[in-house]
C-alpha positions in Angstrom: 12.5 1.9 -18.0 9.4 1.2 -15.9 9.8 -2.6 -16.0 13.6 -2.8 -15.8 15.1 -4.7 -12.9 18.1 -3.3 -11.1 21.0 -5.7 -11.4 23.7 -3.3 -10.3 25.8 -0.3 -11.4 28.7 -0.8 -13.7 31.3 -1.4 -11.0 32.2 -0.7 -7.4 35.2 1.4 -8.2 33.3 4.1 -10.1 35.9 3.7 -13.0 33.8 5.7 -15.4 33.7 8.7 -13.1 37.4 8.5 -12.4 38.0 8.7 -16.2 35.5 11.5 -16.5 37.3 13.5 -13.8 40.4 13.4 -16.0 38.6 14.0 -19.3 36.3 17.0 -18.7 35.8 17.7 -22.3 32.8 17.2 -24.6 34.5 15.2 -27.3 35.6 12.6 -24.8 32.1 12.4 -23.2 30.5 12.1 -26.6 32.6 9.0 -27.3 31.8 7.5 -23.9 28.3 8.6 -23.3 26.8 5.2 -23.9 29.1 3.9 -21.1 27.5 6.4 -18.7 24.0 5.7 -19.9 24.2 1.9 -19.7 26.3 1.7 -16.6 25.0 4.5 -14.5 22.0 6.5 -15.7 19.7 3.5 -16.7 20.6 1.5 -13.5 19.8 4.5 -11.3 16.4 4.8 -13.1 15.7 1.1 -12.6 16.9 1.2 -9.0 14.5 4.1 -8.1 11.6 2.5 -10.0 12.1 -0.8 -8.2 12.2 0.9 -4.8 9.2 3.0 -5.6 7.1 -0.1 -6.5 7.9 -1.6 -3.1 7.5 1.4 -0.8 4.5 3.1 -2.4 2.0 1.5 -0.1 4.0 2.8 2.9 3.1 6.4 1.9 -0.8 6.4 2.0 -1.0 10.2 2.2 1.5 11.0 -0.5 1.9 10.5 -4.2 5.4 9.2 -5.1 6.4 10.8 -8.4 8.1 8.7 -11.1 11.9 8.5 -10.7 14.0 11.4 -11.8 17.7 11.0 -12.6 19.6 14.3 -12.6 21.6 15.4 -15.6 25.3 14.7 -15.7 25.8 18.1 -17.2 26.7 20.9 -14.7 25.1 24.3 -14.6 28.3 26.4 -14.8 26.7 29.8 -15.3 27.3 31.1 -11.8 30.2 28.9 -10.8 34.0 29.5 -11.0 34.4 25.8 -11.8 33.7 25.6 -15.5 34.2 21.8 -15.8 31.1 20.6 -17.7 30.3 17.3 -16.1 29.5 15.9 -12.7 31.5 13.0 -11.4 28.4 11.3 -9.8 25.0 10.0 -10.7 22.0 10.9 -8.5 18.3 10.5 -8.6 15.2 11.2 -6.6 11.7 9.9 -5.7 9.6 13.0 -4.8 6.8 12.7 -2.3 4.0 15.0 -3.3 1.0 16.2 -1.3 -2.2 15.3 -3.0 -3.5 18.8 -2.2 -0.4 20.7 -3.3 -0.6 23.4 -5.9 3.2 23.3 -6.6 5.9 20.7 -6.9 8.7 23.1 -6.2 10.9 22.0 -3.3 9.0 18.8 -2.8 10.4 16.5 -0.1 12.3 13.4 -1.2 11.0 9.9 -0.2 14.4 8.9 -1.5 17.5 10.7 -2.8 20.2 8.4 -4.0 23.8 9.5 -4.8 26.7 7.5 -6.1 30.0 9.4 -7.0 33.6 10.3 -6.4 32.9 13.3 -4.1 30.7 11.9 -1.4 30.7 8.1 -2.1 27.3 6.3 -2.1 24.5 7.4 0.2 20.7 7.7 0.4 18.8 10.5 2.1 15.2 11.3 2.8 13.3 14.6 3.5 14.0 18.1 2.4 17.5 19.6 2.3 16.4 23.1 1.6 13.1 24.9 2.2 12.0 28.0 0.3 10.8 31.0 2.3 7.1 30.0 2.2 7.9 26.5 3.2 10.3 27.5 5.9 7.5 29.6 7.5 5.2 26.6 7.5 8.0 24.4 8.8 8.7 26.7 11.8 5.0 27.0 12.6 4.7 23.2 12.6 7.7 22.8 14.9 6.3 25.5 17.2 2.9 23.8 17.4 2.8 21.8 20.6 1.3 18.7 19.0 3.0 18.7 15.6 6.3 19.9 17.0 6.4 17.2 19.6 5.7 14.7 16.9 8.5 15.7 14.6 11.0 16.0 17.5 10.1 12.4 18.4 10.6 11.3 14.8 13.9 13.0 14.6 15.2 11.4 17.9 14.1 8.0 16.7 15.9 8.4 13.4 19.1 9.5 15.1 18.9 6.5 17.4 18.5 4.3 14.3 21.8 5.6 12.9 20.5 8.4 10.6 22.2 11.8 10.5 20.0 14.8 10.3 21.1 17.6 8.0 20.0 20.7 6.2 21.3 23.1 3.5 21.7 25.8 6.2 21.6 25.8 10.0 21.4 29.1 11.8 23.8 30.0 14.6 21.1 31.9 16.5 17.4 31.3 17.0 15.2 33.1 14.4 13.8 36.5 15.3 10.9 36.1 17.7 11.7 32.6 18.8 13.0 31.8 22.3 16.6 30.5 22.1 15.7 28.2 25.0 12.7 26.6 23.2 12.7 22.8 23.7 12.9 22.3 19.9 15.4 25.1 19.2 17.7 22.6 17.4 15.0 22.0 14.7 14.0 25.7 14.5 17.6 26.6 13.6 17.4 24.5 10.4 16.3 25.7 7.0 15.6 22.1 5.9 15.3 18.7 7.4 16.8 15.6 5.8 17.8 12.2 7.3 20.8 10.6 5.7 21.5 7.0 6.2 24.9 5.4 6.7 27.2 5.1 3.7 26.0 2.4 1.3 28.4 -0.5 1.3 30.4 -0.7 -1.9 29.5 -4.4 -2.4 25.8 -3.4 -2.8 26.5 -1.1 -5.7 26.8 -4.0 -8.1 24.1 -6.2 -6.5 20.3 -6.4 -6.8 20.3 -6.5 -3.0 20.7 -2.7 -3.1 17.0 -2.5 -3.7 16.3 -4.4 -0.5 18.7 -2.1 1.4 17.0 1.1 0.2 13.5 -0.3 0.7 14.3 -1.0 4.4 15.9 2.4 4.9 13.1 4.3 3.1 10.4 2.7 5.2 12.1 3.9 8.3 11.8 7.5 7.2 8.1 7.5 6.1 7.0 9.4 9.2 9.5 12.2 8.6 8.7 12.6 4.9 5.0 12.5 5.6 5.3 15.1 8.3 7.2 17.4 5.9 4.7 16.8 3.0 1.8 17.6 5.3 3.4 20.6 7.0 5.3 22.4 4.2 3.1 21.8 1.1 2.4 25.0 -0.9 
């Protein structure tokens, strides 16, 4: 849907996902799949495409990949919870390094999530780093110039109302790193993502959500670019 305009998700109350939570069976979903596609999947795709078109120029050193909307089907192979469907819709705009040889674990220029579990929010950066990327990340944080730059970026984002997160944060400094290092808080992280405030419900059914996400994404360009340049493999 490259030319589709985002006009809003189906409703602010997430009624489809509330019903899906009660009817976690394939027959029910088969009968209501069109409701999901038209009310949630396609709008998410359009939303990400509209944002991408407006923020692409803000990422001069990155290639923004086409929107990817994640599957509603769960991977239950290694989970005790065998319910087959997610009760949220989520999508991502990946920011790729032009010199990268792999797109595995690429930072997100924008990750958008709407669902029952965590509400609606947008985040930017990289939630989890693989071992090779983590080594590059720590080297970057330890570097006097590049480390000072990312620390400054992180402080500015927190001051602007973003929350910094990661898939895992160590309790102790990694081996060989001084616990008193001035950027120890960053060195404890195995990822670095900036999450904006919760998206107001009123925006979920409004084209103004595009404007909201464009403004938020542009504030995180420096973080995403730093991650792309530092952790590309």
